[in-house]
N, C-alpha and C positions, 0 to 999 in steps of 0.2 A: 564504427559510435563505440564509443569505451564510457563506465558509467562509476564514474567516485563518488561512494560512499563522505560527508561530510556529516561530523558530531557536532550541534546544534542544543542548547536550551539545558535541558537534566536528562532527555533519554529521548530527543530526537533526531531523525535522519534527513537530512537533505542529499536529493542525488544533480550530480550532476554531473553534464551528459557532454562530451564532449567530441569533435571532428577534427582528430589530431593533423586531416589533409586541407583543412580552409583555415583551420586554426579558431575554430567556431564555435559558442556551448552553450548550452538550453541547464534552465537549471527546472528542479519540478518540487514544488511548494518547498522555499525559502522562506523557512522559517526565523532567519536573521542575515543581516546582509553581510555581514564579518568575514565569513570561514567559507563563504560565495567570492570577496574580491576578493581575500588572502589565496584560493586558489588558485583565480584565476588572474593574477600577477605573475600566479609565479608557473603556473604556462603561457604567459603572455599571451589569453588569447578574451576573446571579443566573444559579451555576453547577447544572444542574439535572443534569447526567448524564455520566459516563463509559465512551465503549466503546471499551471496550479490542478488541485481534485478538488477540494473545496474552499469553503470563505477562514475557517477555522484562526486565530492570529499567529497559532506554531502553524501553520502553514504558508499565510503569508504576511508577516510582520516583515518579511525583509524586500518586500515590494518597492518600496515607495524609494527608499535609496539606493536596489538595483535600477531602478528609474531613471532616477540622480542622474549614475554615475553613466547609465548607457541608453540616453536619452530616446534609439532608435529598436529598442531591441521592443516584442511582442508581446503580450501578457494572455495567454488562451488561462479559459475555466467551462466552466458547467454554466446552461445558457438561465439555469432555472437560480444563477448566482449574484445574475444583474442585480449592481445596485453595491456589493459586499464584498466583489474583491480587488483591493484598489489597485485600481489599472486599467483593470481589466479591458482588452480593445477583442476581443475572439471570443463567441458567444459558440460551446458545442451544443450536439448533440449528441443521440445512439447514432451511432452506426459514424458521424462523420473523421474526418480521418487526420491526421496532424503532420508535417513535416519534418524531418531533420537528422540531418547528417546520410542522405540518398534514404533516409529512413524513411516509412509511414506508415504511425503510431493509432489504431483503433481503438475510436473513443466510444466505449464505455458507459452505460446509466448506472449507478448503482445503488438509489440513494437509499435511505436507512439510519448511517449516522447521521448525516444532514441531509436535509428534503432534494441539495441537488448535484450531493456528488458524484463524481465520476469516476475514470481510473483510464489512464494513458496505456495499448500494449502491442509492444511490437513484438511482432512473430520474427518469428526467425527468417534470418534470411538464405539458406540453403538448408536442403531435409539433414537431422542430424544434428542441427547445433543447437540455441535452445534462445530464448524468447523471454522479453521484458515486460513484467507486469508490474504497473506504477500504479495504489491502489490508496493511496495516503492511507487515509484510517478505515476502510472499510471492512480488510482483512488482515489482519495477524498474525503472527509465526503463534502457533496453538490458540490461536483466539481470532474475534474479530470484535469492530468498533463496537462501542457503546450507544443507544437510541435515543439519539437527544431530538430530530425531531420525523421520524419514521415510524414505524410498523413492525411486527415481528414479519407479516405477509409482504411485507419494500425487500427487509432487508435478507431476508430465507431469497424471494424470487431476483437479488440481488449479490448473492454471493452462488445459487445456481450458473448465475452466466459466467462468473468466477472459474468455476466446480470443473463446467465445461469444456476448459482450457487443455491447451495435454501438458501432457506431470511435465515435460523438463522444459520448464518456464520459469525463471526466479522470482521470485514474489520477494520483490522490492518496499514493503510499507514501512510510512513512516517513524515507528515507538522502536525500541529497544525493552521487549515487555514478553520477550520468551519466555522464558525460564520462569516468571509469576504463571503464565499462562499454562503451562505445561504443569504447573505441579495442582492447577484448578483439575488442570482434564486428567491427571491420576486421580485428581480423589473419582472421579466419575466413571473413569473408563481403563482400572488397573489393571485388568488381566492384556489391554493392548500391548503385545510386546513390542511394536512397529512403535509405540508411545515411551515402554522404559527405556525401547535403544532408542532412541530422538532424546527425549529428557537426559542419562547420563551424558551423551554425547554436549548439548547444550551447557550441562553442568562445565565440561569443562572445558572449555571455550570463554562463561564468562566466569569462570576461576582465573583465566590465566588473564582478564581482562580485555574480553577478545570479539567482537562484533558475531551476531549469530543470522545479522540479513546480510542479503540475500537467502531465502531461504527457496526448496523446492516445493512446486504444488504439488508433487505426486507425494512431497512427501507430509504435506497437510491434506491430503485427500487420507490419508493412513491414521492418522493420531494428530490432527483438529477436532474436535468438538463439536464447534460450531461447519463445519462442511459434515458433521456425518449422522444430521438430524434424523435423519432417515434409518439409520442404524439399526438392528434390534434390541443390540445392548442397552445402547444409549439408552431407546425411546425404554424400557424396560424399566431406565435407574432412576429417571421422571414419571411413572407409572404412563405413557404416553400413547400411543398409537397411528398421532394426528400428526405431520411434516412442522407445522407453525406451532403448535402447538410445545410441542419438541426444543424445536429453535428457541421461545419463549420462556417454558420451561430452565432453561439452560444458562439463558442469557440473565437472568434473572437472580441464577444460582449463584455466581459467576459477582454480583453488582453486588453481589452480598460477602464473598472468601475473604 
């Protein structure tokens, strides 16, 4: 399974999954249809599935056009997004699996950004290989999604599920926010040498106009303040010794950064 990153809107990423053996494709969170249709034409591939993480228009905006072009495709999304995702056929819950290219993705329920948000995790096929996590707007490199429909407690629980995945997991998040996120992270956690090194690396990539996604989950665990709510230095920085309160205060600070 090849993952092809497509740019969309101002800072969105769409992920096209390509099975070269059958020459079929699936797409994760098509913000708009045109980049997907262009790449499918280049590959001469048939689109068979849309995997939506949540209902926001910058993740489902291309659904209708893609369904018109490929009427037989299947649209997947969270069970609690019923009525909010255009063309949704399959309503997924925690622990369900979805198949593509002979691989089974585990469905993880990760409310917080929205009440119905899900993520798709393809475990490695063999020991030593890398898993693939499609997490929408729950986790960003260096950050996390705003709490539009959920609570800090929900988001901490959701991010805990993601944090439990192997370090060697590609994080395919849906926006290019990394540089700004890391600037905020440094304002709280400036003595973190892993964070300093990651910021320098990201700055080089962005100066060249290069994408920073996917990131690695192991890097996120060491550098992303929204996965480090139980870190003593961060708790001290926000004057809290409670995990959820620490997360909530960091999120509020980021909202106003």
